[in-house]
LUMZA-56422 format. One line per 2 residues: number of its first residue (from 1); their letters; for each residue x, y, z of N, C-alpha, C, O. Coordinates in steps of 0.05 Angstrom, whole numbers, plus 5000, padded with zeros to 4 digits. Layout:
BEGIN
NUM = A = X Y Z X Y Z X Y Z X Y Z  ...;
// end
This chain:
BEGIN
1 = XX = 2836 1113 0909 2816 1133 0918 2830 1153 0937 2846 1145 0954  2825 1179 0933 2837 1199 0951 2829 1194 0980 2810 1180 0986;
3 = XX = 2844 1206 0998 2839 1203 1027 2816 1221 1037 2801 1213 1055  2813 1244 1025 2793 1263 1034 2788 1284 1012 2801 1284 0991;
5 = XX = 2768 1301 1017 2762 1323 0999 2767 1349 1014 2755 1353 1035  2785 1366 1003 2792 1391 1018 2768 1409 1021 2754 1416 1001;
7 = XX = 2764 1418 1045 2742 1437 1051 2743 1462 1034 2722 1471 1024  2767 1475 1030 2768 1499 1014 2758 1495 0985 2746 1512 0973;
9 = XX = 2764 1471 0974 2755 1465 0947 2724 1464 0946 2712 1474 0928  2712 1451 0966 2683 1450 0967 2671 1478 0971 2652 1485 0958;
11 = XX = 2683 1493 0989 2672 1520 0994 2674 1538 0969 2655 1552 0962  2697 1537 0955 2699 1552 0930 2678 1543 0910 2667 1560 0895;
13 = XX = 2673 1517 0909 2653 1507 0890 2625 1516 0898 2609 1522 0881  2620 1517 0924 2594 1527 0933 2590 1556 0926 2569 1564 0916;
15 = XX = 2611 1572 0929 2610 1600 0922 2604 1604 0892 2587 1619 0884  2619 1589 0876 2615 1590 0847 2586 1582 0839 2574 1593 0822;
17 = XX = 2576 1561 0853 2549 1551 0847 2529 1573 0854 2510 1577 0838  2533 1586 0876 2514 1607 0884 2517 1632 0866 2497 1645 0861;
19 = XX = 2541 1638 0857 2544 1661 0838 2528 1655 0813 2514 1673 0803  2531 1631 0803 2516 1623 0779 2486 1624 0784 2470 1633 0767;
21 = XX = 2477 1615 0808 2449 1616 0815 2438 1644 0817 2416 1650 0807  2454 1662 0829 2446 1691 0830 2444 1703 0802 2425 1718 0797;
23 = XX = 2462 1696 0784 2461 1706 0757 2436 1696 0743 2423 1711 0729  2429 1671 0747 2404 1660 0735 2380 1673 0746 2361 1679 0732;
25 = XX = 2380 1679 0772 2357 1693 0785 2355 1721 0774 2332 1731 0769  2377 1734 0770 2377 1762 0759 2365 1762 0731 2351 1780 0724;
27 = XX = 2371 1742 0715 2360 1740 0688 2330 1737 0689 2316 1745 0671  2320 1724 0710 2291 1721 0714 2278 1745 0726 2253 1746 0729;
29 = XX = 2294 1765 0732 2283 1790 0744 2282 1790 0774 2270 1809 0786  2293 1770 0787 2294 1769 0816 2316 1787 0826 2340 1783 0819;
31 = XX = 2310 1807 0842 2330 1826 0852 2342 1815 0878 2328 1806 0896  2368 1817 0880 2382 1809 0904 2380 1831 0925 2386 1855 0919;
33 = XX = 2372 1824 0949 2370 1844 0970 2392 1840 0991 2392 1855 1011  2410 1822 0986 2431 1816 1005 2458 1817 0993 2461 1816 0968;
35 = XX = 2479 1820 1010 2506 1820 1000 2519 1792 1000 2541 1789 0990  2505 1773 1011 2516 1745 1011 2507 1730 0986 2488 1738 0972;
37 = XX = 2521 1708 0981 2515 1692 0956 2492 1672 0959 2477 1668 0941  2490 1660 0983 2470 1640 0987 2470 1628 1015 2486 1637 1032;
39 = XX = 2454 1609 1019 2449 1597 1045 2457 1567 1046 2452 1552 1027  2470 1560 1068 2476 1532 1073 2460 1525 1098 2464 1537 1120;
41 = XX = 2442 1506 1096 2427 1496 1119 2439 1469 1126 2443 1452 1110  2446 1467 1152 2459 1442 1160 2446 1432 1186 2435 1446 1202;
43 = XX = 2449 1406 1189 2443 1393 1214 2471 1382 1222 2484 1371 1205  2479 1385 1247 2507 1377 1254 2514 1350 1241 2500 1330 1243;
45 = XX = 2538 1350 1227 2546 1328 1211 2576 1323 1216 2593 1340 1209  2583 1301 1227 2611 1296 1233 2627 1289 1208 2651 1293 1207;
47 = XX = 2614 1279 1187 2627 1271 1163 2637 1295 1147 2658 1294 1134  2622 1317 1147 2629 1341 1133 2638 1364 1152 2635 1387 1145;
49 = XX = 2648 1356 1176 2653 1376 1197 2674 1397 1189 2671 1420 1198  2694 1390 1173 2714 1410 1166 2702 1431 1147 2709 1455 1149;
51 = XX = 2683 1423 1130 2670 1443 1113 2652 1461 1130 2652 1485 1127  2637 1449 1148 2620 1465 1166 2636 1484 1183 2628 1507 1187;
53 = XX = 2659 1475 1193 2676 1493 1210 2687 1516 1193 2687 1539 1202  2695 1510 1168 2706 1531 1151 2684 1550 1142 2689 1574 1139;
55 = XX = 2659 1540 1139 2637 1558 1131 2631 1578 1153 2621 1600 1146  2636 1572 1178 2631 1591 1200 2648 1616 1196 2641 1637 1207;
57 = XX = 2670 1615 1182 2688 1638 1178 2681 1653 1152 2693 1674 1147  2663 1642 1136 2656 1654 1110 2637 1677 1113 2617 1675 1127;
59 = XX = 2643 1699 1100 2624 1722 1100 2605 1721 1076 2583 1732 1078  2613 1708 1055 2597 1708 1030 2575 1688 1031 2556 1689 1015;
61 = XX = 2576 1669 1050 2556 1648 1052 2543 1649 1080 2557 1653 1100  2517 1646 1081 2503 1646 1106 2498 1617 1114 2489 1601 1098;
63 = XX = 2504 1611 1139 2500 1584 1149 2479 1584 1172 2481 1600 1190  2460 1566 1170 2440 1563 1191 2441 1534 1199 2437 1516 1183;
65 = XX = 2446 1530 1225 2445 1503 1236 2417 1497 1245 2406 1510 1263  2405 1477 1233 2378 1469 1240 2378 1447 1260 2397 1432 1263;
67 = XX = 2355 1444 1274 2353 1423 1294 2348 1396 1282 2359 1376 1292  2333 1395 1260 2327 1370 1247 2328 1374 1217 2327 1396 1207;
69 = XX = 2329 1352 1203 2329 1353 1173 2301 1362 1164 2299 1374 1143  2280 1355 1178 2253 1365 1170 2253 1395 1171 2242 1408 1153;
71 = XX = 2264 1407 1192 2266 1436 1193 2282 1447 1170 2274 1467 1158  2305 1435 1164 2322 1444 1142 2306 1444 1115 2309 1462 1100;
73 = XX = 2291 1423 1110 2275 1421 1086 2254 1444 1085 2251 1456 1064  2241 1449 1107 2221 1471 1107 2234 1498 1104 2223 1515 1089;
75 = XX = 2256 1503 1117 2270 1528 1114 2280 1532 1085 2279 1553 1074  2291 1510 1074 2300 1511 1046 2277 1519 1027 2281 1535 1009;
77 = XX = 2253 1508 1032 2230 1515 1016 2224 1545 1019 2218 1558 0999  2224 1555 1043 2219 1583 1047 2239 1601 1034 2232 1622 1022;
79 = XX = 2264 1594 1036 2285 1610 1023 2282 1610 0993 2285 1630 0979  2276 1586 0982 2272 1584 0953 2248 1601 0944 2250 1616 0924;
81 = XX = 2227 1600 0959 2203 1617 0952 2211 1647 0953 2201 1662 0937  2229 1654 0971 2238 1682 0973 2260 1689 0953 2271 1711 0954;
83 = XX = 2266 1670 0935 2286 1676 0914 2315 1673 0923 2333 1685 0911  2320 1657 0944 2347 1654 0954 2359 1627 0946 2345 1607 0948;
85 = XX = 2384 1626 0937 2398 1601 0932 2404 1587 0959 2412 1600 0979  2400 1561 0960 2403 1546 0985 2413 1517 0979 2405 1505 0959;
87 = XX = 2429 1507 0998 2439 1479 0997 2434 1468 1025 2438 1481 1045  2425 1443 1026 2421 1429 1051 2443 1408 1054 2447 1391 1038;
89 = XX = 2458 1410 1077 2480 1391 1083 2471 1374 1107 2467 1384 1129  2469 1348 1102 2461 1329 1122 2477 1303 1121 2493 1300 1103;
91 = XX = 2473 1286 1140 2484 1259 1140 2464 1239 1129 2440 1246 1128  2472 1216 1122 2453 1196 1112 2432 1189 1133 2409 1183 1125;
93 = XX = 2438 1189 1158 2418 1184 1179 2396 1205 1177 2372 1198 1182  2403 1229 1171 2383 1251 1168 2366 1247 1144 2343 1255 1144;
95 = XX = 2377 1235 1123 2361 1229 1099 2338 1210 1107 2315 1214 1101  2346 1189 1122 2326 1169 1130 2305 1182 1148 2281 1177 1146;
97 = XX = 2314 1200 1167 2296 1212 1186 2277 1232 1172 2255 1236 1183  2284 1243 1149 2268 1264 1137 2256 1256 1110 2247 1273 1095;
99 = XX = 2254 1230 1105 2245 1222 1078 2216 1231 1073 2210 1237 1050  2200 1232 1093 2172 1241 1088 2171 1271 1081 2155 1279 1065;
101 = XX = 2188 1287 1094 2190 1315 1087 2202 1319 1060 2193 1337 1045  2222 1304 1053 2234 1305 1026 2212 1300 1006 2209 1314 0986;
103 = XX = 2196 1279 1011 2175 1272 0993 2154 1294 0991 2146 1303 0969  2145 1303 1014 2123 1323 1015 2131 1351 1005 2117 1363 0990;
105 = XX = 2155 1360 1013 2164 1387 1006 2177 1387 0978 2168 1401 0960  2198 1372 0976 2214 1374 0951 2201 1360 0927 2201 1370 0905;
107 = XX = 2189 1337 0932 2177 1322 0910 2148 1332 0904 2143 1343 0882  2130 1328 0923 2103 1335 0918 2099 1366 0916 2083 1375 0900;
109 = XX = 2114 1380 0932 2113 1410 0931 2129 1422 0908 2127 1446 0903  2144 1405 0894 2161 1414 0871 2180 1436 0879 2183 1456 0864;
111 = XX = 2192 1433 0902 2212 1452 0911 2240 1441 0905 2246 1419 0913  2256 1457 0891 2283 1447 0883 2302 1448 0907 2315 1468 0912;
113 = XX = 2304 1426 0921 2323 1424 0943 2347 1407 0935 2345 1385 0925  2371 1419 0938 2395 1405 0932 2408 1397 0959 2412 1413 0977;
115 = XX = 2415 1371 0960 2426 1360 0984 2455 1351 0980 2463 1341 0959  2472 1356 1001 2498 1344 1003 2496 1326 1027 2494 1334 1049;
117 = XX = 2497 1300 1021 2492 1279 1042 2518 1265 1048 2530 1252 1031  2527 1267 1073 2551 1254 1082 2546 1224 1087 2527 1217 1101;
119 = XX = 2563 1207 1077 2561 1178 1081 2581 1170 1103 2602 1159 1098  2573 1176 1128 2589 1169 1151 2593 1139 1152 2574 1124 1148;
121 = XX = 2617 1131 1158 2625 1102 1160 2627 1088 1133 2628 1064 1132  2629 1104 1112 2633 1091 1086 2661 1079 1085 2681 1093 1091;
123 = XX = 2663 1054 1077 2689 1041 1074 2701 1049 1047 2688 1047 1026  2725 1059 1048 2739 1069 1023 2744 1047 1003 2746 1052 0979;
125 = XX = 2746 1022 1013 2753 1000 0995 2729 0985 0984 2732 0965 0970  2704 0996 0990 2680 0982 0980 2661 1002 0967 2660 1025 0974;
127 = XX = 2646 0992 0948 2624 1007 0936 2604 1011 0958 2599 0993 0974  2592 1035 0961 2572 1040 0982 2550 1019 0983 2540 1012 1004;
129 = XX = 2542 1009 0960 2520 0989 0959 2529 0962 0970 2513 0944 0974  2555 0959 0975 2566 0934 0986 2575 0938 1015 2588 0920 1027;
131 = XX = 2569 0961 1027 2578 0967 1054 2566 0948 1074 2544 0938 1071  2582 0944 1095 2571 0928 1117 2553 0944 1135 2538 0934 1152;
133 = XX = 2553 0971 1131 2536 0989 1146 2510 0994 1131 2511 1005 1109  2488 0986 1142 2463 0989 1128 2456 1018 1121 2444 1022 1100;
135 = XX = 2464 1037 1137 2458 1065 1131 2471 1074 1105 2460 1089 1090  2495 1064 1101 2510 1070 1076 2499 1054 1053 2494 1064 1032;
137 = XX = 2495 1028 1058 2487 1009 1037 2460 1017 1025 2456 1013 1001  2441 1026 1041 2414 1032 1031 2409 1061 1022 2387 1067 1012;
139 = XX = 2429 1078 1025 2425 1106 1018 2418 1110 0988 2398 1123 0981  2435 1100 0971 2430 1103 0942 2404 1088 0934 2389 1099 0918;
141 = XX = 2400 1063 0943 2374 1051 0935 2350 1066 0945 2329 1067 0931  2351 1080 0968 2329 1096 0977 2325 1120 0958 2302 1126 0951;
143 = XX = 2346 1133 0951 2344 1155 0932 2333 1146 0905 2317 1159 0893  2342 1122 0896 2332 1110 0871 2302 1105 0873 2287 1111 0855;
145 = XX = 2294 1094 0896 2265 1087 0900 2248 1112 0897 2226 1111 0886  2257 1134 0908 2242 1159 0907 2247 1175 0882 2237 1197 0878;
147 = XX = 2264 1165 0864 2270 1179 0839 2286 1204 0842 2283 1222 0826  2303 1205 0862 2319 1228 0867 2346 1225 0853 2361 1206 0859;
149 = XX = 2352 1241 0833 2378 1240 0819 2400 1245 0839 2399 1262 0856  2421 1229 0837 2444 1232 0855 2469 1223 0842 2470 1208 0823;
151 = XX = 2491 1233 0854 2518 1225 0845 2536 1224 0869 2530 1235 0890  2558 1210 0866 2578 1208 0888 2599 1230 0885 2609 1236 0863;
153 = XX = 2606 1240 0908 2628 1259 0910 2650 1243 0924 2651 1243 0949  2668 1231 0909 2687 1212 0920 2715 1224 0922 2733 1211 0933;
155 = XX = 2719 1247 0911 2746 1259 0913 2745 1287 0900 2725 1296 0890  2768 1301 0901 2769 1328 0890 2761 1330 0861 2750 1351 0853;
157 = XX = 2764 1310 0845 2757 1311 0817 2727 1310 0813 2717 1314 0790  2711 1305 0834 2682 1302 0832 2667 1327 0840 2643 1328 0839;
159 = XX = 2681 1348 0849 2667 1372 0859 2650 1385 0837 2632 1401 0844  2655 1380 0812 2639 1391 0790 2610 1382 0792 2592 1394 0781;
161 = XX = 2606 1360 0807 2578 1350 0810 2561 1368 0828 2536 1367 0826  2573 1384 0845 2558 1402 0862 2542 1421 0845 2517 1421 0847;
163 = XX = 2554 1438 0828 2537 1456 0811 2519 1441 0792 2497 1450 0786  2529 1418 0782 2513 1403 0763 2487 1393 0775 2466 1396 0763;
165 = XX = 2488 1382 0799 2464 1372 0812 2448 1394 0825 2423 1391 0828  2460 1416 0832 2446 1440 0841 2428 1449 0818 2404 1454 0822;
167 = XX = 2440 1453 0795 2424 1461 0771 2402 1442 0765 2380 1450 0759  2408 1416 0767 2388 1395 0761 2364 1398 0780 2341 1395 0771;
169 = XX = 2369 1404 0805 2346 1407 0824 2329 1430 0815 2304 1429 0817  2341 1451 0805 2325 1475 0796 2310 1468 0770 2287 1475 0767;
171 = XX = 2324 1455 0751 2311 1448 0726 2287 1430 0729 2267 1433 0716  2289 1411 0747 2268 1391 0750 2248 1399 0772 2227 1386 0775;
173 = XX = 2253 1422 0786 2236 1430 0808 2231 1407 0827 2208 1399 0831  2253 1397 0838 2251 1375 0857 2278 1369 0869 2298 1384 0864;
175 = XX = 2281 1348 0885 2306 1342 0898 2327 1331 0880 2321 1317 0860  2352 1336 0887 2375 1324 0874 2397 1323 0896 2396 1340 0915;
177 = XX = 2416 1305 0894 2435 1302 0916 2463 1293 0906 2465 1280 0885  2483 1301 0921 2509 1289 0918 2515 1276 0945 2509 1286 0966;
179 = XX = 2526 1252 0943 2533 1236 0966 2563 1240 0971 2580 1232 0955  2570 1251 0994 2597 1257 1001 2609 1231 1013 2605 1225 1036;
181 = XX = 2624 1217 0996 2634 1190 1004 2658 1191 1021 2662 1172 1037  2674 1212 1020 2698 1214 1036 2694 1237 1056 2680 1257 1051;
183 = XX = 2707 1234 1079 2707 1257 1098 2720 1280 1085 2738 1277 1068  2712 1304 1093 2725 1328 1084 2749 1335 1102 2749 1327 1126;
185 = X = 2768 1349 1091 2792 1356 1107 2797 1386 1106 2815 1396 1118;
// end
């Protein structure tokens, strides 16, 4: 298993994902009113900190740091309603904290929210479902329980899952997630 996932690789993948999303919106007749590609909503996350730090220097992507995951879900819904591409970056603790909002906004409200969820304290030598840390161990079962499609982002070769699951959230008009299993570098 690789040691980390390079932040520039993730950021380039986010840009490509948003370019594709903007093209799809243009085909639907949605006019872009901004020069940026899309929005990243985050709640401070130590697991994906290198990506968040690098995003602060990006001009093509807008980053909004939210106070809570509930706030991030609501802002994501508003941006989607306004025709804006958006990704929510949180930690697994934030998933647990905001499950009711995920259910109410993304599932019941049929809002396509794509999540990048950091698995802080994930042991590299164990399957997440075998982790000694309950927050890691129960993350996938919780997403399964709520019927949220998800995949693991375990190394550089998995970044293709970002646009794949982003598109899936749009196609199904509901939540989809990638679980960032390794810290970013």
